[in-house]
N, CA, C and O atoms as CSV, one atom per row, in Angstrom:
chain,resi,resn,atom,element,x,y,z
A,1,MET,N,N,-21.879,0.081,0.611
A,1,MET,CA,C,-20.652,0.548,0.003
A,1,MET,C,C,-19.561,-0.482,0.292
A,1,MET,O,O,-19.487,-1.031,1.391
A,2,GLU,N,N,-18.740,-0.731,-0.681
A,2,GLU,CA,C,-17.634,-1.673,-0.558
A,2,GLU,C,C,-16.348,-0.963,-0.958
A,2,GLU,O,O,-16.342,-0.153,-1.884
A,3,THR,N,N,-15.273,-1.267,-0.265
A,3,THR,CA,C,-13.977,-0.717,-0.661
A,3,THR,C,C,-13.100,-1.835,-1.172
A,3,THR,O,O,-13.217,-2.985,-0.747
A,4,LYS,N,N,-12.233,-1.488,-2.075
A,4,LYS,CA,C,-11.303,-2.450,-2.676
A,4,LYS,C,C,-9.942,-1.796,-2.677
A,4,LYS,O,O,-9.785,-0.701,-3.219
A,5,ARG,N,N,-8.946,-2.445,-2.080
A,5,ARG,CA,C,-7.589,-1.899,-2.029
A,5,ARG,C,C,-6.725,-2.685,-3.006
A,5,ARG,O,O,-6.659,-3.913,-2.957
A,6,ILE,N,N,-6.069,-1.951,-3.890
A,6,ILE,CA,C,-5.184,-2.571,-4.873
A,6,ILE,C,C,-3.873,-1.800,-4.858
A,6,ILE,O,O,-3.877,-0.572,-4.950
A,7,HIS,N,N,-2.761,-2.500,-4.745
A,7,HIS,CA,C,-1.446,-1.863,-4.790
A,7,HIS,C,C,-0.866,-2.098,-6.177
A,7,HIS,O,O,-0.797,-3.235,-6.645
A,8,LEU,N,N,-0.454,-1.027,-6.824
A,8,LEU,CA,C,0.108,-1.094,-8.166
A,8,LEU,C,C,1.436,-0.360,-8.221
A,8,LEU,O,O,1.730,0.491,-7.382
A,9,VAL,N,N,2.218,-0.699,-9.209
A,9,VAL,CA,C,3.427,0.054,-9.525
A,9,VAL,C,C,3.171,0.718,-10.873
A,9,VAL,O,O,2.816,0.042,-11.839
A,10,VAL,N,N,3.346,2.030,-10.947
A,10,VAL,CA,C,3.134,2.759,-12.194
A,10,VAL,C,C,4.230,2.369,-13.176
A,10,VAL,O,O,5.417,2.537,-12.900
A,11,GLU,N,N,3.816,1.850,-14.319
A,11,GLU,CA,C,4.788,1.400,-15.316
A,11,GLU,C,C,5.054,2.450,-16.396
A,11,GLU,O,O,6.112,2.446,-17.026
A,12,LYS,N,N,4.088,3.348,-16.606
A,12,LYS,CA,C,4.251,4.398,-17.609
A,12,LYS,C,C,3.720,5.697,-17.022
A,12,LYS,O,O,2.617,5.730,-16.477
A,13,ASP,N,N,4.511,6.779,-17.131
A,13,ASP,CA,C,4.105,8.062,-16.564
A,13,ASP,C,C,2.674,8.418,-16.960
A,13,ASP,O,O,2.301,8.365,-18.132
A,14,GLY,N,N,1.883,8.783,-15.950
A,14,GLY,CA,C,0.535,9.272,-16.206
A,14,GLY,C,C,-0.492,8.195,-16.504
A,14,GLY,O,O,-1.636,8.523,-16.818
A,15,GLU,N,N,-0.128,6.923,-16.418
A,15,GLU,CA,C,-1.081,5.861,-16.735
A,15,GLU,C,C,-1.129,4.800,-15.643
A,15,GLU,O,O,-0.101,4.339,-15.147
A,16,ILE,N,N,-2.331,4.436,-15.293
A,16,ILE,CA,C,-2.558,3.329,-14.367
A,16,ILE,C,C,-3.663,2.478,-14.982
A,16,ILE,O,O,-4.724,2.993,-15.338
A,17,LYS,N,N,-3.417,1.193,-15.105
A,17,LYS,CA,C,-4.418,0.287,-15.657
A,17,LYS,C,C,-4.906,-0.628,-14.543
A,17,LYS,O,O,-4.128,-1.360,-13.933
A,18,VAL,N,N,-6.208,-0.572,-14.292
A,18,VAL,CA,C,-6.817,-1.401,-13.250
A,18,VAL,C,C,-7.904,-2.225,-13.913
A,18,VAL,O,O,-8.812,-1.673,-14.535
A,19,THR,N,N,-7.819,-3.546,-13.785
A,19,THR,CA,C,-8.828,-4.427,-14.373
A,19,THR,C,C,-9.309,-5.420,-13.334
A,19,THR,O,O,-8.717,-5.554,-12.263
A,20,GLY,N,N,-10.383,-6.108,-13.656
A,20,GLY,CA,C,-10.908,-7.153,-12.783
A,20,GLY,C,C,-11.599,-6.638,-11.536
A,20,GLY,O,O,-11.666,-7.343,-10.529
A,21,LEU,N,N,-12.111,-5.423,-11.589
A,21,LEU,CA,C,-12.784,-4.860,-10.420
A,21,LEU,C,C,-14.216,-5.384,-10.310
A,21,LEU,O,O,-14.838,-5.703,-11.323
A,22,PRO,N,N,-14.739,-5.474,-9.092
A,22,PRO,CA,C,-16.100,-5.979,-8.902
A,22,PRO,C,C,-17.148,-4.877,-9.090
A,22,PRO,O,O,-17.954,-4.634,-8.192
A,23,CYS,N,N,-17.143,-4.214,-10.245
A,23,CYS,CA,C,-18.118,-3.155,-10.503
A,23,CYS,C,C,-18.812,-3.420,-11.837
A,23,CYS,O,O,-18.269,-4.087,-12.718
A,24,LYS,N,N,-20.004,-2.889,-11.963
A,24,LYS,CA,C,-20.822,-3.118,-13.147
A,24,LYS,C,C,-21.013,-1.820,-13.921
A,24,LYS,O,O,-20.899,-0.727,-13.366
A,25,GLN,N,N,-21.302,-1.955,-15.203
A,25,GLN,CA,C,-21.536,-0.806,-16.067
A,25,GLN,C,C,-22.641,0.067,-15.482
A,25,GLN,O,O,-23.691,-0.446,-15.094
A,26,GLY,N,N,-22.418,1.377,-15.412
A,26,GLY,CA,C,-23.391,2.319,-14.890
A,26,GLY,C,C,-23.288,2.541,-13.384
A,26,GLY,O,O,-23.905,3.465,-12.853
A,27,GLN,N,N,-22.524,1.713,-12.697
A,27,GLN,CA,C,-22.360,1.852,-11.250
A,27,GLN,C,C,-21.438,3.031,-10.962
A,27,GLN,O,O,-20.433,3.212,-11.650
A,28,HIS,N,N,-21.767,3.830,-9.958
A,28,HIS,CA,C,-20.932,4.965,-9.563
A,28,HIS,C,C,-19.826,4.473,-8.634
A,28,HIS,O,O,-20.085,3.733,-7.685
A,29,VAL,N,N,-18.600,4.885,-8.912
A,29,VAL,CA,C,-17.457,4.527,-8.073
A,29,VAL,C,C,-16.622,5.776,-7.825
A,29,VAL,O,O,-16.718,6.753,-8.567
A,30,GLU,N,N,-15.810,5.740,-6.790
A,30,GLU,CA,C,-14.894,6.826,-6.484
A,30,GLU,C,C,-13.493,6.238,-6.412
A,30,GLU,O,O,-13.276,5.226,-5.746
A,31,LEU,N,N,-12.565,6.850,-7.078
A,31,LEU,CA,C,-11.176,6.403,-7.073
A,31,LEU,C,C,-10.372,7.386,-6.241
A,31,LEU,O,O,-10.352,8.583,-6.529
A,32,ILE,N,N,-9.713,6.882,-5.213
A,32,ILE,CA,C,-8.844,7.697,-4.360
A,32,ILE,C,C,-7.442,7.148,-4.516
A,32,ILE,O,O,-7.211,5.959,-4.297
A,33,MET,N,N,-6.500,8.005,-4.892
A,33,MET,CA,C,-5.128,7.565,-5.099
A,33,MET,C,C,-4.251,8.061,-3.967
A,33,MET,O,O,-4.281,9.240,-3.616
A,34,VAL,N,N,-3.468,7.154,-3.398
A,34,VAL,CA,C,-2.474,7.501,-2.383
A,34,VAL,C,C,-1.140,7.204,-3.024
A,34,VAL,O,O,-0.814,6.048,-3.291
A,35,MET,N,N,-0.365,8.248,-3.272
A,35,MET,CA,C,0.891,8.066,-3.996
A,35,MET,C,C,2.071,8.199,-3.045
A,35,MET,O,O,1.989,8.882,-2.024
A,36,GLY,N,N,3.158,7.545,-3.391
A,36,GLY,CA,C,4.361,7.615,-2.579
A,36,GLY,C,C,4.397,6.578,-1.477
A,36,GLY,O,O,5.111,6.756,-0.489
A,37,ILE,N,N,3.640,5.494,-1.623
A,37,ILE,CA,C,3.648,4.425,-0.626
A,37,ILE,C,C,4.999,3.727,-0.694
A,37,ILE,O,O,5.410,3.293,-1.771
A,38,PRO,N,N,5.699,3.607,0.431
A,38,PRO,CA,C,7.015,2.950,0.386
A,38,PRO,C,C,6.866,1.472,0.057
A,38,PRO,O,O,5.952,0.807,0.544
A,39,SER,N,N,7.759,0.973,-0.760
A,39,SER,CA,C,7.729,-0.448,-1.086
A,39,SER,C,C,8.409,-1.212,0.040
A,39,SER,O,O,9.154,-0.639,0.835
A,40,SER,N,N,8.149,-2.483,0.097
A,40,SER,CA,C,8.768,-3.300,1.138
A,40,SER,C,C,9.396,-4.532,0.495
A,40,SER,O,O,8.886,-5.643,0.636
A,41,PRO,N,N,10.509,-4.327,-0.215
A,41,PRO,CA,C,11.144,-5.464,-0.870
A,41,PRO,C,C,11.700,-6.448,0.146
A,41,PRO,O,O,12.291,-6.050,1.150
A,42,GLY,N,N,11.509,-7.718,-0.116
A,42,GLY,CA,C,12.058,-8.740,0.756
A,42,GLY,C,C,11.366,-8.861,2.100
A,42,GLY,O,O,11.885,-9.515,3.004
A,43,LYS,N,N,10.204,-8.243,2.248
A,43,LYS,CA,C,9.496,-8.321,3.523
A,43,LYS,C,C,9.036,-9.763,3.738
A,43,LYS,O,O,8.465,-10.389,2.845
A,44,ARG,N,N,9.298,-10.272,4.938
A,44,ARG,CA,C,8.903,-11.644,5.230
A,44,ARG,C,C,8.304,-11.715,6.629
A,44,ARG,O,O,8.454,-10.795,7.433
A,45,SER,N,N,7.639,-12.796,6.897
A,45,SER,CA,C,7.049,-13.004,8.210
A,45,SER,C,C,8.119,-13.442,9.197
A,45,SER,O,O,9.137,-14.021,8.819
A,46,LEU,N,N,7.872,-13.156,10.463
A,46,LEU,CA,C,8.795,-13.600,11.506
A,46,LEU,C,C,8.623,-15.093,11.745
A,46,LEU,O,O,7.506,-15.609,11.736
A,47,THR,N,N,9.707,-15.761,11.951
A,47,THR,CA,C,9.663,-17.171,12.335
A,47,THR,C,C,9.698,-17.250,13.853
A,47,THR,O,O,9.933,-16.244,14.522
A,48,ALA,N,N,9.467,-18.430,14.396
A,48,ALA,CA,C,9.547,-18.620,15.848
A,48,ALA,C,C,10.955,-18.288,16.332
A,48,ALA,O,O,11.128,-17.696,17.398
A,49,LYS,N,N,11.962,-18.672,15.542
A,49,LYS,CA,C,13.345,-18.383,15.914
A,49,LYS,C,C,13.589,-16.868,15.974
A,49,LYS,O,O,14.261,-16.379,16.882
A,50,ASP,N,N,13.032,-16.124,14.991
A,50,ASP,CA,C,13.159,-14.664,14.990
A,50,ASP,C,C,12.514,-14.073,16.241
A,50,ASP,O,O,13.076,-13.188,16.888
A,51,LEU,N,N,11.331,-14.573,16.568
A,51,LEU,CA,C,10.599,-14.049,17.716
A,51,LEU,C,C,11.351,-14.309,19.019
A,51,LEU,O,O,11.458,-13.421,19.866
A,52,ILE,N,N,11.867,-15.514,19.178
A,52,ILE,CA,C,12.614,-15.849,20.392
A,52,ILE,C,C,13.856,-14.965,20.528
A,52,ILE,O,O,14.233,-14.583,21.635
A,53,GLY,N,N,14.485,-14.646,19.400
A,53,GLY,CA,C,15.671,-13.802,19.430
A,53,GLY,C,C,15.375,-12.321,19.543
A,53,GLY,O,O,16.295,-11.515,19.682
A,54,SER,N,N,14.093,-11.947,19.486
A,54,SER,CA,C,13.745,-10.526,19.537
A,54,SER,C,C,13.694,-10.024,20.976
A,54,SER,O,O,13.769,-10.808,21.923
A,55,GLU,N,N,13.568,-8.731,21.125
A,55,GLU,CA,C,13.510,-8.114,22.453
A,55,GLU,C,C,12.173,-8.340,23.140
A,55,GLU,O,O,12.055,-8.121,24.346
A,56,ILE,N,N,11.163,-8.775,22.393
A,56,ILE,CA,C,9.836,-8.927,22.993
A,56,ILE,C,C,9.769,-10.100,23.971
A,56,ILE,O,O,9.045,-10.047,24.964
A,57,VAL,N,N,10.532,-11.163,23.682
A,57,VAL,CA,C,10.563,-12.307,24.601
A,57,VAL,C,C,11.347,-11.903,25.843
A,57,VAL,O,O,12.497,-11.475,25.757
A,58,GLY,N,N,10.717,-12.046,26.974
A,58,GLY,CA,C,11.346,-11.659,28.233
A,58,GLY,C,C,11.123,-10.198,28.587
A,58,GLY,O,O,11.745,-9.677,29.513
A,59,LEU,N,N,10.246,-9.543,27.859
A,59,LEU,CA,C,9.988,-8.119,28.066
A,59,LEU,C,C,9.555,-7.810,29.498
A,59,LEU,O,O,9.917,-6.772,30.051
A,60,TRP,N,N,8.776,-8.719,30.097
A,60,TRP,CA,C,8.251,-8.480,31.438
A,60,TRP,C,C,9.067,-9.201,32.511
A,60,TRP,O,O,8.646,-9.244,33.667
A,61,ARG,N,N,10.185,-9.750,32.170
A,61,ARG,CA,C,11.010,-10.571,33.069
A,61,ARG,C,C,11.288,-9.881,34.405
A,61,ARG,O,O,11.178,-10.517,35.453
A,62,ASP,N,N,11.639,-8.622,34.391
A,62,ASP,CA,C,12.037,-7.914,35.610
A,62,ASP,C,C,10.903,-7.164,36.291
A,62,ASP,O,O,11.132,-6.427,37.250
A,63,ARG,N,N,9.674,-7.347,35.798
A,63,ARG,CA,C,8.533,-6.662,36.400
A,63,ARG,C,C,8.129,-7.376,37.683
A,63,ARG,O,O,7.805,-8.564,37.653
A,64,THR,N,N,8.142,-6.670,38.800
A,64,THR,CA,C,7.763,-7.277,40.081
A,64,THR,C,C,6.255,-7.240,40.298
A,64,THR,O,O,5.737,-7.941,41.167
A,65,ASP,N,N,5.540,-6.418,39.507
A,65,ASP,CA,C,4.092,-6.298,39.674
A,65,ASP,C,C,3.312,-7.332,38.847
A,65,ASP,O,O,2.083,-7.362,38.908
A,66,ILE,N,N,4.010,-8.178,38.076
A,66,ILE,CA,C,3.352,-9.194,37.261
A,66,ILE,C,C,3.792,-10.569,37.753
A,66,ILE,O,O,4.924,-10.994,37.524
A,67,SER,N,N,2.879,-11.250,38.431
A,67,SER,CA,C,3.243,-12.574,38.955
A,67,SER,C,C,2.984,-13.674,37.922
A,67,SER,O,O,3.712,-14.665,37.881
A,68,ASP,N,N,1.955,-13.507,37.089
A,68,ASP,CA,C,1.616,-14.503,36.080
A,68,ASP,C,C,1.521,-13.787,34.730
A,68,ASP,O,O,0.505,-13.161,34.426
A,69,SER,N,N,2.582,-13.881,33.923
A,69,SER,CA,C,2.619,-13.120,32.675
A,69,SER,C,C,1.554,-13.576,31.683
A,69,SER,O,O,1.030,-12.750,30.936
A,70,ALA,N,N,1.220,-14.864,31.652
A,70,ALA,CA,C,0.182,-15.351,30.734
A,70,ALA,C,C,-1.170,-14.744,31.101
A,70,ALA,O,O,-1.924,-14.320,30.225
A,71,CYS,N,N,-1.469,-14.705,32.387
A,71,CYS,CA,C,-2.721,-14.104,32.857
A,71,CYS,C,C,-2.740,-12.605,32.564
A,71,CYS,O,O,-3.761,-12.059,32.145
A,72,PHE,N,N,-1.612,-11.951,32.787
A,72,PHE,CA,C,-1.494,-10.517,32.524
A,72,PHE,C,C,-1.723,-10.215,31.045
A,72,PHE,O,O,-2.445,-9.276,30.710
A,73,ALA,N,N,-1.113,-11.009,30.153
A,73,ALA,CA,C,-1.273,-10.816,28.711
A,73,ALA,C,C,-2.724,-11.059,28.293
A,73,ALA,O,O,-3.270,-10.319,27.475
A,74,ARG,N,N,-3.342,-12.093,28.855
A,74,ARG,CA,C,-4.745,-12.392,28.552
A,74,ARG,C,C,-5.633,-11.220,28.944
A,74,ARG,O,O,-6.545,-10.852,28.204
A,75,GLN,N,N,-5.366,-10.635,30.104
A,75,GLN,CA,C,-6.154,-9.489,30.568
A,75,GLN,C,C,-5.954,-8.282,29.654
A,75,GLN,O,O,-6.910,-7.562,29.366
A,76,LEU,N,N,-4.724,-8.054,29.197
A,76,LEU,CA,C,-4.464,-6.954,28.260
A,76,LEU,C,C,-5.265,-7.128,26.966
A,76,LEU,O,O,-5.855,-6.176,26.456
A,77,ARG,N,N,-5.277,-8.372,26.441
A,77,ARG,CA,C,-6.035,-8.640,25.211
A,77,ARG,C,C,-7.528,-8.420,25.427
A,77,ARG,O,O,-8.203,-7.829,24.583
A,78,GLU,N,N,-8.038,-8.893,26.554
A,78,GLU,CA,C,-9.457,-8.726,26.853
A,78,GLU,C,C,-9.817,-7.245,26.986
A,78,GLU,O,O,-10.846,-6.804,26.474
A,79,ASP,N,N,-8.979,-6.490,27.665
A,79,ASP,CA,C,-9.218,-5.048,27.807
A,79,ASP,C,C,-9.223,-4.356,26.449
A,79,ASP,O,O,-10.054,-3.482,26.198
A,80,ALA,N,N,-8.297,-4.742,25.571
A,80,ALA,CA,C,-8.230,-4.139,24.239
A,80,ALA,C,C,-9.476,-4.467,23.431
A,80,ALA,O,O,-9.993,-3.598,22.730
A,81,GLN,N,N,-9.969,-5.694,23.509
A,81,GLN,CA,C,-11.176,-6.075,22.787
A,81,GLN,C,C,-12.385,-5.315,23.310
A,81,GLN,O,O,-13.234,-4.889,22.527
A,82,ASN,N,N,-12.473,-5.144,24.608
A,82,ASN,CA,C,-13.600,-4.425,25.196
A,82,ASN,C,C,-13.583,-2.933,24.835
A,82,ASN,O,O,-14.639,-2.314,24.707
A,83,ARG,N,N,-12.399,-2.365,24.674
A,83,ARG,CA,C,-12.306,-0.943,24.271
A,83,ARG,C,C,-12.916,-0.753,22.895
A,83,ARG,O,O,-13.567,0.263,22.651
A,84,ARG,N,N,-12.724,-1.701,21.990
A,84,ARG,CA,C,-13.277,-1.591,20.627
A,84,ARG,C,C,-14.783,-1.617,20.633
A,84,ARG,O,O,-15.408,-0.989,19.778
A,85,LYS,N,N,-15.392,-2.325,21.572
A,85,LYS,CA,C,-16.853,-2.463,21.629
A,85,LYS,C,C,-17.524,-1.237,22.191
A,85,LYS,O,O,-18.713,-1.020,21.958
A,86,GLN,N,N,-16.781,-0.424,22.931
A,86,GLN,CA,C,-17.383,0.741,23.584
A,86,GLN,C,C,-17.579,1.880,22.641
A,86,GLN,O,O,-18.076,2.933,23.040
């Protein structure tokens, strides 16, 4: 089974046109519609400057229980990856 996610804007009431799908004649498919998805106009990626100016940089600055923040972050990532495997 394969899933395909396509985001569309309804241009005419009651009609949605979807083309170019990877399906063949006679193949059974299921269409699930999720309506009311909020749009994200002007959404952009964070730049390094944005990240440095954010609250996340220096988040652990006052933590006395973290002596090496890079090591601590690496351990958090490793723990998160191992949780997915379990």
